[in-house]
N, C-alpha and C positions, 0 to 999 in steps of 0.2 A: 588661263594664265595671261596676264597683261604683259606685253613686250615693249621694251624701250629701245630705240635706235639711236646710237651715238655716231656722229660723223666727224672726221677730222680732215681738214684740208691742209696739205703741207706747202710751205712757202719759205721766204726768207733768203738771206744771202750767206754763203759760206765764206771763210777767209779767202781772199784773192778775188772776190766778186762772183764766183760761180754760184749757181743756185744750189743751196744745201738740199732743198727738196728734191733735186734731181738725183741725189746720192742716197739720202736717208730713205729707208723703206720699212715696212712692217710685215710681219708674218705671224701666223698662228702661234700661240704659246705651247702647242704640242710638239713643235720641232725641236730637236737637239742639235744646235749649231756648234760645231767643233771649232777649236782655235784657228784652224786653217780656212774656215768659212764653209767647209763642207757640212752636209746635213746627214746625220746618222740614219734617218728613216728613209732616205732616198737611195735607190740602187746605185746610181752614179755619183751620189753625194752632192750634186750641183742643183741649186735652186732654179737656175735658168730663168724661164719665163715667170716663175712664181715670185721673182723680185719685182716684176712689172704688174702682175695681176694674180691675186689669190682671194680667198674668202674674206680677208680683212683689208686688202689693199688694192687700189687701182691706180697705177702710175699715170695713165692718160688723164685722169681727173685729179691726181695727187690726193686721193681720198682714202682715209682709214675708216672702216665700218666695224662697229661692235654692236651686237644685238644681245639684249639681256632682259630678264623679267624683273619685276619688283622683288626686292629683298634678295637679289642675286649678285654675285661677283662675276665680272667679265674681264678678260685680260688679253693683251697683245704684246708681242716682242717688237721693240723698236730697234732697228739695226743702224748703227753709225759706222759706215764702211771705210773709215780712214783713221789714221793715227792722230793723236793729240792728247792734250792734258785738260783736266778740269771739266769733264762732261757731266751734265746733270739735266734735270727737267723740272718744270713747275707747271702747275695748272690752277686756273681759276675755277669757279663753279661751272658745272656743265648743266645748264638749265636748272632743274630742281635738285640736281645732285651737288651738294656742297663741296667746295675745294678740298676739305678735309677727308672726303671719301674717295679721292683720287690719289694713288700712291705710286711712286717710282722706286724700283729696286735695280741694282746691278746684278746681272747674271754672270757669275764667275765659274771657273772650272776647278775641278779637284780630281785627284787620281782615283779611279774606280778600277781596281785590279791594276793593269799596266797601262790603261788608256786614260786620257784626260776627257772628262765629261762635264757638260754644263749642269752641275749638280749643287751649286751653292747660290742661294738668293740672299743678297745683302741689301736691306733697306737703305735708301739714300737720304734718310731723315736724321742722321746723326746718332741713332740709337745703338748702332754697332760700331764700336771703336771710333766714334766721331765721324764716320764716313758720310760725306754729303756729295761727293763727286768721285770720278774715276778717270783713269788714263788708258789709252790704247797705245802700246800693249799694257796689259795689267801687271801691276806690281803691288801686291798686298801681303803684308807680313802674315805668315802662317798658311798661305796658300801657294801652290806651285806657280811659277812664272810660265804661263802658257804660250807666250810669243804670239798672242792673238793679233789678227789683222783688222778686226772690227770690234766695236763696242756693242754690247747687248744690254738693253734695258727692258725691264718688264714694267708695263703700265697696267695697273689694276684699278678697276672702277667698281665700287660697291654701290649698287642702285638701291636707294631707300624704298621701303615697302610703301611709302606714301607717294612715290613718283608717279605722275600721270603717264599713261601709255602715249607713245608717239616720239617724235624727234626731240632730242635734247641738244642744245648748242652751248658752246663755251669756248675756252682758249687753253692751249697747251704750248709751252715753249721748250725747245731743246736748246740747251745752253752749253757754251764752252767758256768757262770762267764766268764773267758777268755778261758776255756777249751772246745774244740770241743768234743761233745759226740756222734754226728752222722754227717757223711759227706754224702752229696747228690750230685751225678754227674747228672747234668741236661742236 
């Protein structure tokens, strides 16, 4: 199986001049991040050092890494740990991977029994109720208001079966309205 490596370097400036890359981080798509920022799969609920270094993210180099094979989908959660309105993302081509094969979705919460769980994935392409951006905290008709402290976005990349093995590079932007708050070189 041929593997493809995707790298993203975080940068850019947040409102007020602080580096957004210092706050935005990425984690595996397997974690269930609750509205208060705790993680259901961790005993203490705290990501702790995983915000700085995990299998998909290294804060020291501001790098997101995704590994995948030809004809495979890879994904990562991008965490925006501050309140605001109009968050979204966009991507160009990532090497041989066309921009149309990179998708961003909002991760929203719904009641599962008596608890709120990150159980709803809403594409940010306008195909669901015209949704192209979101706010922190979330307020979406038909879903509970979770009082979340961070925004959760799922970035999915579908690697074409024709992609050559090796490093693929491109660009991804995290936006607040029309303003880029974090630039990612992929």
